[in-house]
KOLBARO-679855 format. One record per residue: x, y, z of N, C-alpha, C in turn. Coordinates in steps of 0.02 Angstrom, whole numbers, padded with zeros to 5 digits, always signed. Example, Ala and Ser with C-alpha at 12.3 -4.5 7.8 and 13.67 -1.06 7.14 Angstrom:
<atoms>
+00660-00284+00390+00615-00225+00390+00660-00165+00390 +00642-00112+00354+00684-00053+00357+00645+00002+00394 
</atoms>
This chain:
<atoms>
+05829+05002+04955+05790+04993+05015+05823+05032+05072 +05783+05065+05111+05807+05103+05169+05813+05057+05229 +05869+05062+05265+05877+05022+05325+05862+05065+05387 +05851+05033+05442+05836+05066+05505+05889+05117+05523 +05952+05100+05511+06008+05143+05530+06015+05204+05484 +05982+05203+05427+05983+05261+05382+05930+05313+05400 +05886+05295+05446+05834+05341+05467+05859+05385+05523 +05827+05444+05530+05842+05486+05588+05811+05455+05650 +05834+05476+05707+05804+05451+05770+05730+05467+05773 +05711+05526+05749+05641+05545+05750+05600+05499+05704 +05627+05482+05647+05592+05437+05601+05585+05368+05632 +05636+05345+05667+05631+05281+05702+05576+05283+05755 +05574+05339+05792+05522+05347+05842+05453+05349+05811 +05447+05377+05751+05383+05378+05717+05360+05307+05698 +05407+05265+05675+05389+05196+05661+05363+05162+05723 +05397+05173+05779+05375+05144+05843+05305+05170+05861 +05295+05236+05854+05231+05266+05871+05174+05237+05829 +05186+05228+05765+05135+05200+05720+05116+05130+05743 +05167+05091+05762+05154+05023+05786+05118+05023+05854 +05132+05073+05896+05106+05074+05964+05036+05103+05971 +05017+05150+05928+04952+05182+05935+04898+05133+05912 +04855+05114+05959+04805+05063+05946+04750+05085+05899 +04720+05141+05913+04665+05165+05872+04692+05211+05818 +04671+05201+05758+04689+05243+05701+04749+05289+05714 +04809+05268+05694+04868+05310+05704+04870+05368+05654 +04831+05419+05669+04829+05480+05629+04879+05530+05658 +04893+05583+05622+04945+05630+05640+04944+05655+05712 +04886+05679+05736+04883+05706+05804+04890+05652+05857 +04867+05592+05843+04876+05536+05890+04950+05519+05896 +04985+05520+05839+05057+05507+05839+05094+05563+05876 +05073+05625+05865+05103+05682+05900+05093+05674+05976 +05033+05656+05997+05020+05646+06069+05066+05592+06098 +05073+05537+06062+05116+05481+06084+05188+05506+06093 +05213+05543+06044+05282+05567+06046+05291+05624+06097 +05241+05667+06104+05245+05721+06153+05254+05694+06224 +05227+05635+06239+05236+05604+06304+05307+05579+06315 +05345+05571+06262+05412+05542+06266+05468+05593+06254 +05452+05650+06225+05501+05702+06210+05496+05758+06262 +05552+05790+06276+05554+05845+06324+05516+05906+06298 +05519+05918+06234+05485+05976+06203+05429+05951+06158 +05375+05989+06151+05321+05969+06106+05346+05963+06034 +05317+05916+05998+05336+05903+05928+05303+05956+05884 +05342+05986+05841+05317+06035+05794+05278+06000+05738 +05219+06026+05721+05177+05995+05669+05215+05987+05603 +05252+06037+05584+05289+06035+05520+05339+05978+05521 +05376+05971+05576+05425+05917+05582+05390+05849+05577 +05334+05842+05611+05297+05779+05610+05276+05760+05539 +05243+05805+05505+05215+05788+05440+05269+05783+05385 +05323+05821+05390+05378+05813+05342+05409+05744+05349 +05417+05721+05411+05447+05655+05422+05399+05598+05403 +05335+05608+05414+05286+05558+05391+05288+05553+05315 +05294+05610+05281+05299+05610+05208+05362+05573+05185 +05418+05585+05220+05481+05551+05201+05476+05476+05212 +05445+05455+05266+05437+05383+05278+05391+05351+05226 +05341+05389+05205+05297+05365+05151+05336+05358+05086 +05376+05408+05070+05418+05406+05009+05468+05349+05010 +05492+05331+05069+05540+05276+05076+05506+05207+05075 +05439+05207+05074+05403+05144+05071+05398+05108+05137 +05408+05144+05193+05405+05112+05259+05337+05119+05292 +05297+05168+05269+05229+05175+05295+05182+05190+05238 +05118+05176+05250+05065+05194+05203+05026+05252+05233 +05001+05295+05191+04958+05350+05211+04891+05340+05176 +04839+05332+05215+04771+05324+05188+04726+05376+05218 +04675+05396+05181+04628+05446+05204+04579+05415+05253 +04576+05445+05313+04527+05423+05363+04461+05460+05353 +04467+05525+05341+04410+05567+05322+04436+05624+05280 +04395+05672+05264+04415+05725+05218+04475+05766+05242 +04487+05767+05308+04541+05808+05335+04596+05768+05370 +04588+05703+05376+04633+05664+05418+04660+05604+05381 +04726+05595+05386+04758+05535+05359+04776+05488+05416 +04775+05425+05401+04796+05373+05448+04858+05340+05420 +04905+05322+05464+04969+05295+05442+04978+05224+05469 +05001+05180+05426+05013+05110+05446+05081+05089+05420 +05111+05041+05454+05175+05014+05432+05166+04971+05370 +05211+04977+05323+05212+04929+05267+05250+04868+05291 +05253+04816+05250+05292+04758+05267+05365+04777+05279 +05391+04823+05237+05461+04845+05245+05470+04883+05311 +05423+04925+05329+05427+04961+05392+05424+04915+05452 +05379+04866+05449+05372+04816+05502+05436+04775+05508 +05466+04757+05451+05528+04719+05450+05584+04758+05485 +05590+04822+05470+05642+04863+05500+05633+04869+05576 +05571+04878+05597+05556+04884+05668+05571+04818+05705 +05552+04762+05675+05566+04696+05705+05640+04682+05707 +05676+04701+05655+05748+04690+05653+05782+04729+05710 +05760+04791+05721+05789+04830+05776+05771+04800+05843 +05711+04775+05852+05691+04743+05915+05735+04682+05929 +05747+04642+05877+05789+04583+05885+05861+04603+05902 +05886+04655+05870+05954+04679+05883+05960+04701+05956 +05913+04741+05979+05915+04765+06048+05908+04707+06098 +05864+04659+06084+05856+04601+06128+05921+04562+06133 +05955+04553+06077+06019+04516+06078+06072+04555+06117 +06075+04620+06108+06124+04661+06143+06113+04660+06219 +06051+04655+06239+06033+04654+06310+06029+04583+06338 +06047+04534+06296+06045+04463+06314+05976+04442+06337 +05925+04467+06303+05856+04448+06315+05836+04395+06265 +05785+04355+06281+05760+04308+06231+05738+04344+06168 +05748+04314+06112+05728+04344+06048+05653+04352+06047 +05628+04411+06026+05555+04421+06022+05524+04371+05974 +05465+04349+05992+05428+04302+05950+05379+04341+05907 +05385+04336+05841+05341+04372+05796+05275+04334+05787 +05220+04371+05791+05154+04344+05775+05136+04283+05816 +05161+04277+05877+05140+04223+05922+05168+04155+05905 +05216+04150+05858+05245+04086+05840+05292+04061+05893 +05311+03999+05888+05357+03969+05937+05428+03988+05920 +05470+03990+05972+05541+04006+05963+05579+03945+05940 
</atoms>
């Protein structure tokens, strides 16, 4: 199993982007999300190579949206890694632990 700390920073940012993009997180929507956060535009090759690697690691699913477009979603393992990192950061900043799925603390 791949852990959050074994991923590159860009791969971590991709997991965040997939979780953050509300409407169909397809490649160009993810690129737009990341382009707003990075100083330089994201290279298409870099984007799709890293999406492929995250798919191979079992952290995201790739499904066909239409004949030319794939949509990416977090797997349970990907969601687990993202939540674990959120909890770690909240603890380090002495913030209340995030509540998953609206449950009580």
